[in-house]
N, C-alpha and C positions, 0 to 999 in steps of 0.2 A: 414532113417532119416539123416540129415546133420551131427549130432553128431558122426555118424559112421566114419567120416573123421578125427576126432581128432587124433586117434591113428596112422592112416596112415601118417598124417602130421608130428607128433612127431617122427615117425620112419624113415622118409625120410633121407637117408644118401647121400646127394647130394654135400657135400662141398669139394670133391676132384676135382670138375670141376666148381661148382657155387661159388659165393662170397657172404658173408653176406654184403649187401650193406648199406651205411649209410642212416640215416634219418636226413635230414637237414632242418633247418628253412629257409624259403625264407624271408629274412629280408626286402627287398624292398617291396614285395607284402604284407607282414604282416603289415608293417607300413601304406601302402596305404589303406588296408581294415580294419585296426584296429582289426585284429584277428591274432592268432598264426597259420601261415600256414606252414605245414610240407610236405616235398617232399621225398618220398622213391626212391632212385636213382638206379633203375634197369637198367638204361642206362649205368651203370658202370660194368655190367657183362662182362665176356670175349667176348661174342658175341653181346654185347651192347643191350641186351634184356633179360627179365625174362624167355623167352621160354626154356632156357637151363635147368631150374629147373625141369619142368614137363617131358621133353624128357628124361633126364638122369634118373629120378626116374622110369620111365616106363622101361627103359633098365635094371635097377637093379632088377626089379621084374620078368623079363623073365626067364623061365627055360633055362638051359644050352643048350639043343638041339635047342631051338628057336634062341638063340644068335648065335649058330654055323651056322645056315642057313642064317642069315642076316635079316636086317630090311629094311622097305621101308616107305616113306612118300610122300605126295603131298603137296607142299608148294612153295610159291613165295618169301618167306622172312625169318622171324626170327625163325620159327619152324625148317626150313631146316638147318639153321646154328647151332641151339641148338642140334638137333639130330646128325648132323655130328660131332660136338665136343664130345658129349657123347659117340658116337660109337667109335671114335678114341681112347678115353681114355680106353675103355674096349676091344679094338681089335675086334670090331664087324663090319662086312661089311655093309655099309649103301648105299642105293640107294634113290635118291631124284628125283621125277618127278616134273618138273617146267614148267609152261606155256612158250611158245616161246616168249611171250611179256615181260618176266622177265628182268629187267635191267641187263646188263652185270656185273655190280659191285657185284650184289647179286649172280649171277651164279659163278663168280670167287671166292667169299668168301666161298661158299659151297665146291667147288672143292679143295680149299686150305686146307680144313679140312680133306681131304682124301676121301670124299664121291663120288660116281658115280652120275653124273647128267644126267638125261634123259629129253630132251626138247620135250614137246608134247602139242599140242592144243594152243588155244588163251586165254582160261580162266582157272580159278582154277578148275571148275567142270569137264572140259575136261581132265585136268591133273590128277585129282583124279580118274576118271573113268579108265584111262589108268593104274594108279597105282594098282587098284584092279585087273586088268587083269594080271599084272606082279606078283602079290601075288600068283595067281593060277599057272602061268607058272613056276615060280622060287622057290615056296615054302617059300616065305618071310613072315615075320610078319609085318602087317601094324601098324604103330604108329600114332594114330590120334592126330591132333594138339590141341584138347581141350576136346572132348567128351569121355573121358576115366578116370576112377576113379584114376588110378595111376598118370596120367598126372595132374589131378585136385589137387591131394594131393601134388605133387611137387610144383605146383604154390602156394598152401596154405602156404608154408613156408615163403612167403613174409609177410603174416599177423603175423605169429609166431615171426618173427624178429621185426616187427613194434611195436607190443605190448610190447615186452621185452625192446625195445629201448626207448619207451615212457610209462613208468609205471604210470605216473600221469594222470590227467584228460584229456580225449579225447572225444570230442563231436561227431565228425562224420568223416567217411572215404569215399572217393569218388574213385570208381574203374572203369576203362574203360572196356567196354564189346564189344567183337566181337562175337566169338562163346560161350564165357562165362567161359572158363577154369580158368583164373585168378580170376575173380569175384566169382565164385562158391567156389574155394578153400579158398580165403580170407574171404568171408562172412561166410562160415561154421565155420571157426576157431574163428573169432571175435565174432559171436553171441553166441558161446558156452562159451568162456572164459570171454568176456566182453559184456553181452547182452544189457547193457545200451547204448553202442555206436551205433549211427545210421550208417547204411550202405546204400550208394546210388550208384546205377549203372549209368554209364554215357555212352551215345551212340551218334554218329552223327545223326542228325535228318533225314538224307537221308539213314540211314542204321540201323534203330532202331528196330531190330528184337526181342529183349527182351521185349521192350515196347509193341510191337504189340501182342506178345504172352500173356503177362499178361492181356492186355485188352480183348483178345479173350478167355482167360481161357485155351488155348492150343497152342502148337507150330504152327506157320503159316510161310509160305514162302513168303518173299517179292518179288514182281514182278521184281524189279530192285533195286540196291543199289548204293549209291554214291561211288566214287572211290578215293576221295582225301585222306581220312584216310584209306589207303589200308589195314593196319594191323588189322582193325576192320570192314572191309567191308564184312560182312557175311549176307547171305539172310535168314538164319534160325538158331535160337538158338539151341544149342545141346540138345539132349534128356535128358542126365544125368545132364547137367548143369542147364537146366530149372527146373528139379525136385528139385534141391538144391536151386536155386535162388528164386523160387516162395515162399519158406518158410523163406528166410533169408534177403532179401533186404527190406529196408524201403521205397524205391521209385526209380523211374528212371528219370534222367534228360537228355534231349536231347539238343545238341549244334550245332550251325551252323559252316560252314567252316570258316567264318570270325572269330568266337569266338575261334576256334582251332588255327588259325594263331596268334591271339593275345596271346594265352597261350604259344605258341612256343617262342614268343618274351619275355614273362615274365620269362620263364625258362632260356633263354639265359642271360637276364639281371641279374638274381640272381646267376647263376651257371657257365655261359660262356659255357654251353653245348647246342648243337642244337638238340632238340628232333625231332623225326619223328612225323608226324601228329597224328598217333594213340597214340604216347607216351605222347602227351599233352592233350588228350581228357579228362582225369580225372581232370586235373587242370582247364580246361574250365568249366566243370560242377561245381567244387568247387566255382569258381568265380561267376557263375550265381546264385548259392545257396546263397552266401553271399550278393549279390546285391538284390535279390528278397526277402529275409527274413530279411534283415537289421541286420544280425548277427554281434555282437560285443564281443570282448574279449573271443572268443571261440577258442578251439584247433581243427583245421581242417587239416586232412591229406589226401594225395593222392599219386599216383604212377606215376613216369615218366617211362613208361613201355618199352621204346625203343628209340634208336637214330640212326636207320638205314635208313637215308633219302638220297635221291639223291641230289647232290649239285645243279643240274639244277633247282630243285624245289624252291630254296631259293628266286629267283626273284619273283615268284608268291606269296609265303608266305609273303614276305615283302610288296608287293603291297596291300595285303588284310588286313594287320595287323591293320592299323589305323581305318578302318571301324569296324573290330572286337573289337577294344577297344572303339568303339563309339566316336572316336575323329575326324572322317571325315564324312561329309554329301556329297552325290552325288546327284545333282539336275539338272533337265532340266528346264530352265527358258526362257520364251519368252519376248523379249525386242523390242522396236521400232527400225526399220532399218533406223536410221538417225544419222547424225553427233552428237557426244556428248553423245549418249545413253550408251555406255560402261562406260564412265567416271561417268555418273550419277549412273549406277548400282553399280560400285565400291564404290562410296560415300555412297550409301544406305546400303552397307555392313558394313560400319564403319571401325574399325581397324582389322576386322576378316581376318585371313590369307587365301589366295586362294591357294589351293594345285594343282588344275588342271583347265584349261580353254580351251575348244575346240569349234570352230565355223567355219562354212563355209556358204557363202552367199546362201540364199534360194530364197527370192523374195524381191521385193522393199518395201513391207509393214512392215515385221517384221522379226526378227532373232531369231533362237532357239540356245541357248548355253548350252553346257554340262560343268558343273562347279563342282569342288570339293572344299569344304570349311572346314576349321578346326572348330570343335565344342568341347565342354567340355563333354557333356553327351547327352543321348537320348532326355532328356527334352529340352536341349539347341537347339538341331536340330529341334524339333517341333516348338519351339518358333521362330527360325530363319525363317522357312517356313511361319509361320503366319505373321511375320513382313513384309516379302517380298510381300506376298499376299495383306496385308493392304496397301502397297505402290503402288499397281496397277499392279504388275507383275503376270503373269500366271506361276505357279510353280508346277512341278511334282517331288515328292521325289522318287529318284531311288536308294536310299541307300541299300535297301534290294532286288533290282532287279538283279537276277543272270545274265541274258543276258546282261544287261547294263555294269556290272562289268567285264564280261569275254570278250565281243566282242565290244559293241557299242562304248566304250571309244576310241577304236582304229580305228573306222570307221566313226566317226561323220562327217556329211556333204556329205556323198556319195549318193546324190540324182540322180535320172534319170528322168528328165522332160518328161512328156508324156507317161511314161511307164504304161501299163495296166495289170491287171490280175496277179500281182505279189503275190506269197505266200512265206513265210519265215519259215524255219525249223532249229532247232538246233540238232546236232548229236554228239554221242560219239562212237568211234570205236577203236579196239585194235591197238596200235601203234607199228609198226615194219617196217623194210625196205620194201618199196613197198606198204604199207597199204593205203596210201593216193591215190596213182594211182589206186589201185583196187577199192577203194571206188568210185572214179570218174567214172571209167569204168562202174560200176554197175548203177550209177545214170544218166550218160550222154546219149544223143542220142534221148531222147523222148521229152524233153522240154528245152527251152532256159534258161541257167543259167544266172541270172541277178545280182547275188551277191554271193560272196564266201569269207569267212574269216576262216582261219585255224590257230589254236594255240595249240601247245603242251607245257605243263608245266613241262616236265621232268618226267611225270608219265607213267603208262602203257597204258593209253588211250589218243588218240588225240581228239580234239574238233573242230567242224566245225559249222559255221553259213552259210547257203546257201539259196539264193533266186532263185525262178524259175518262169517263165511266164507260167501259167497254166490256160486255159480257165475254167470257172465254170463247164461246162459239162464234163471236163476231170479230175476233182478232185478225183472222185472215183478210176480211174485208177492209179492216183498218190499214193493214200493211199494203194492200193493193192501192188504196187511196194515197197513202204517203208516198209510195213510189211514183205515182202520177204527178205529184207536186213538183218534182225535180229540184227540191231543196235538200241540201245535206241534212241528215237527221241522225240522232242517236237515241236508242232506247235506254232510259235512265231509271226504269222501274225498280231494278235491283241495286241501284246505287246506294251505298250506306248512308250518304248524306241525306238522301230523300227518306230513307227508312227511319233515321233518327228524328228528323224534325218536321216532316210533312205527312207521312203515311198515317192512316187512321189505325 
């Protein structure tokens, strides 16, 4: 039962490496939502993440002979740094297996803590499998990042501090979920000490492994997961964490990439700290709850779980923030191709600010424009579309269209007159030196590549939009090749964004 964790959490002696982090009111956001919104600042830990709590607590519970042989973990981020710090404090030899795709800043951070870094494989699963081999070869103890009772108990100390720091009325707590270690520890403690407090797990909608498990009544493995919030990009919820969470959470909230970006901006504006995407997932869920329930004058708390982000990603985050805040509409609008039509379109928009405007001549009859417009709310966006349509414009709302926001806005107008049999696919593949060249080598030689757009957002994975000229009778051969590549891919040939701006 989850109550078995209470003594473990109370007995966790982690504070010679971990810090009791503050619980701060987000004043700007509280005013905006008319609620008291509280942020538990785990980004202020020595390794800028809560992970040090669970890793160190696990080390403290190990028998002396296991400590003497050393410990090992597979991690591309925060767990690696937390374990390295804890091991250095206790004089324990630590080995961390990290995928070769891990950004150098994270590799250096682990090495600086004194741990040995072994780079292996392109994915976490490959690194984890290699770590299990080293366990047998070297006699090391494996420290799991989340699915371990001692790790869960260490993470549960976040809730112990939170309830002590806010002894008054608390309506709900929103906790980010990847493998579930933080959520399980916090939920177990909160539901035992303050059962009236609602506990909501929050996941990215493209990595919602807990939500899928709860719906199925058992743990399931997602076929693929989104990689933006890499700290919570887990395909299957932990076995022990699921046992706890299915008894303690009041619901699961899923959030989009754009909503996470907006939450990163909110944290920055209130604290001047830049959260990593996973670190802002809880706040994104809190905001969604407040908007959908109409909550007022409630005390709502969440955790900023980490701040280990790559600086290169900030451009992408900033680009997506306005849409995440529902302040920007992205539209495809067809207007007559004649003098004065642009001026008339701007007049029909009134005083509304234009955030982006892209166009390239298509034909003598009509023009398709890609336009970004400032809006106040989702309702305002829908009303804008309705007004434009009432004025005689053909409008397609691309605000929620992932391909449009990732690629099309940078390729608008790239038509090829007379081109036939074009198909378009979107890909993700591990980003490391030479990866793009190898990807092209695997794809090239069979069919003419008619379109190619590559964009790396500073993450572990690169993104490609590719068009190929493939005769209908050869489509089966293409699918066979794509399945052999073992990269996630999506057929975008019928995507309206492609049809508007790229198709011949």
